[in-house]
C-alpha angles and dihedrals in degrees: 000000000000127000087243088065093062120087118188116229115220105185090126097045104115098012113047091023126030133236101271094045091047091052091048092049090046091052090048094054091045089054085056090060096261116126103150117100137186116216146150131204093254097042114116096020089304093307103097095091090049094048094049091048089051090050089051093060087084101020141050104252127189116199140194112196136177145225127204107047111124118204116182125218095254122163089257093053092047091047090054090058092051094044094050096040110160104166136325093268095056091040092055092046092050089070094049099096101035111119131189104211112064092180093069091079087069091063125089094230091060088064097041119134091237091056092044090051090053091053093044088056090053090049091051088056093045092049100031092137092049133070112240108216103171133023109200130199102226111230098317110204119252111272095038098085123071136150098264095046094048092045092054094043092047090051089049092052092045088056088055090047090238124126116241115229140179117215117201099351121195108266088235090062095050098092091047089056097041096045098044111019111037090156093062109100118238125208109198138173108248095247090052088051096051092047090060099021101130098054094039095056091042093059116014121087102192124039137168119192119200144175093063097141092045093054097041096044113139090002092295113155129229097253131002091256097044129074135138091350089062090054091048088051091052092048092049090052091050093047092051094054123036090193090066111087141176126231113215119188112223116196105148144024088257090059089055088059089051089050091053091053091051091052091050097039115012091177089063096057108160 
């Protein structure tokens, strides 16, 4: 597995860990040869985009980001933004993508290309010092995706020179994507991937696999009947396709040490 196949997850950057620590951790992983990050506008209490763009002032940063996750302005979400206050600019931006009505993501107009273009323009401003590589639809509900919609959206993203992705698709949409759009990138939890592994690797060109730390925590294995052989299988798949990557969430200095172990010995993921 190459360094270029590791993407750093930043969901905690700005919430669980603050601005200065996020920047320090970001610089540490960059010094390890890793400059590709996974984010979303509401990650890190709404600060992840801001933090990555700050990190990109002195580094080349590649970013995958997402559309479709709705986070409501609950007391907890508002408290996060006060607790992790950096400056007024970042504080104001952290509220930008909060939305009240969670049911709107079940409606077709929420996923319209016009609306997506509007948000992509916002993201380009947020991440103006970064290079956006992939724009994911975040867990679109079943019934939203169809051939015509994905064809038009894929063409739109190609015109922007950004790869279209789907993060956490509904299992009922998987065959639609695999059979008709093998160039759309999938981001899948590792258990989802292994449950449909054979047909995914047969058809899909771009794949990101996440939730590695969560599933291997305390040396627990993916499934009761799978252990080191499953990890060998994953490594073999990664080695056979450089466009398959893993997303590893980094939220502490201890997780950097785990990351170092994975880079040295991927079979021993813990």
